[in-house]
ZADRENMI-878815 format. One record per residue (C-alpha): x, y, z. Coordinates in steps of 0.1 Angstrom, whole numbers, plus 5000, padded with zeros to 4 digits. Example, Ala and Ser with C-alpha at 12.3 -4.5 7.8 and 13.67 -1.06 7.14 Angstrom:
BEGIN
512349555078513749895071
This chain:
BEGIN
308086898450311786868457312286948494315786938514315786878553318086988573318086868609320886948634320886598647321786438609325586428606325986098594323686008568324285638571324085598608321685868618318385798600316486018576313886168605310386148593310986128555310385758554306885848569305886118540302885998524302885878488305685988459304186348454307886508473311286418470313686508499317386518500318686518537321386828544323786698571325686878594328986958595329786788633327586638651325586818676326686858715324186688741321986998753322286868788325986918792326287238780327487518801325387758786321787728772322687968746323887908713327888038707329288188674331087868666327787678666326087938644328487928618327887548616324087628612324587868586326687628569323887388569321487638563323587748532323787428514320187348520319087658501321787608477321087198471317187288469314687238435311887338457311687418491313287338526312187208557314487288589314487128624315387398653314687758650318487808644318387638616315287808602316988148609320188028590317887958560316488278564319188468563320288228531317088358514317988678520321388688509320988518478317588698470315788338464311988338481311587928483308787798506310187708536308887478565310387528605309587208623309887208663310187578662310987638701312987878712312587828753312088188757311288498731314688748741313989078735316389368721318389318694318088928693314488978688315489218658317688948643314988678649312188868632314688998605315888668593312388498601309988708584310388448547309188168567305787958552304987778580306287728619305287398635305087458668304387198699302287348720298987548714300287858735303287898713301288008679300088308696303388388716305188348681303288548668303388878687307088818692307788808657304689038644303888758618300088668607299188388635297788128602301488068597302187878630300787558631300287338664301786968658302286738690306186628695306686328680308886008692309585688669308785338688311285288722311884938725310684818760313684628771313084678809310084628834309184818862311784768893309284608918311884488943313484818948310685058934311885458925310785738908312685908882312786258871314686288837315186618819316886978824314787258810312887488832312587198859311587248892313887008912313387228946309887138948310586758938313086748966310886858992307886638980310286278979311686429014308486409029307686039015311185919013310785778983313985668965314285888935316685918904317386228887318986198857319786598844322786828840324587058865323087388855319487248865321087108896322987378908322787518944320287248954320687008980319986628970317686478999318786179015316485938993317386078960320586048938321986208909323886038885325586298863327186238823324685938816324285868784319985818762319985478768320585498804317685718806315385548787316285228807315685488842312685558826311285238821312485088854310885358870307585278889306885628884308485918855307686258871308386608852308186878879308287248863308987588866306087828857307288128839304888328815307888408795308388008790307287908756307287478762309187268781309086908792307286748758310386538752310486358784306886318788306486158751309285938754307585808790303885788772305385598742307085348768303785308785304785448821302685638841303686018845303386298868303686648853303387018864299787138845302187418829304387568798302287348772301686998790298287028787298486938755300086578759298286468791294786398800294586418832293686108849293185898821296985938803298886048832298486308861298486668863299986888898299587248901303087388896305287458927302587308948304487028971301286898987299886858948303186638938302886488973299286328965300286238931303186058942301985888970298785758950300785628921303285458944300785308962298385188931300184958904296884918887296385278887300085288869299385008845295985158837297785508829300885368813298585168787296385468782299685618778301085408753297885408733297485758727301285848721301285568692298285778675298986108680302886118690304285918667306685928636303885798613301686068626303786368620304886238589300986248579300686598594304286708575302486588544299486788544301687088550303687028521300886958499299387248509302687508507302987298472299187408457299787748474302787828449300687678419297687958426300488238425
């Protein structure tokens, strides 16, 4: 069966890769990549988390191309493209199978935005979400059957390990922006006086005062973040607990685990689906300075524990959070949708 693939991070077919396509098993399915008209902006450097009018035009064009060029179905990445394809389905009156991969809206809006989401997404066949709790959240929000939603872990391709832990000048790395609780982190590291590097965006740090032991270089690129994660003795992902938040922190956590780094993360927003406490990392109660202080102090002073957690995390991530694992899962979904078409 033929599928078009529309992912916002694929702009140049020669340099941006083919996403999960090389990891789809067998030759049962054929794929065409539909590129984005212009590169996707860096999320961390945006002044607003909302998708603006100009960006929607780009998504809509990519979605239109994906529907027009498929002989079978469409696989989208990110909610905006799922909505764009859903709109094109209705505009063209063409009912085709659609898989919405990496469907994470951050927080579920109400009012007109909810109505628009329900209208544009009602014909999506399968939503792939990256925390278990999202299956129920989106089912209720969109008014769709829960069986259309499937939890599959967020995946990251193999990351080369080019830097070692800095044991001469140890530091904690806090990477990422979405729903981060830097206030609790700053209080904890100030108590411990642990050197810390925060790689985030201006919006996430607005209104906060850095403790003397911390630095927050702005404008660094992905390669810098990976270097910091590898050189840090601890990667920490402090998260704010909010019932409205669907998921957050998974990207940073999975990347750290793929690189074999010890991770501390808040027990909220679906993080429990990724870290097995005491085996592949440490979980702390959200917004608990005491919990975070204890976990940081424990790992900072126990290199054997850091190494054990990091190696366990790397093995676990290779088995569950790799492109190969995601490719197998996507293959299964595509097979099921193809079989359902033949049964109709």
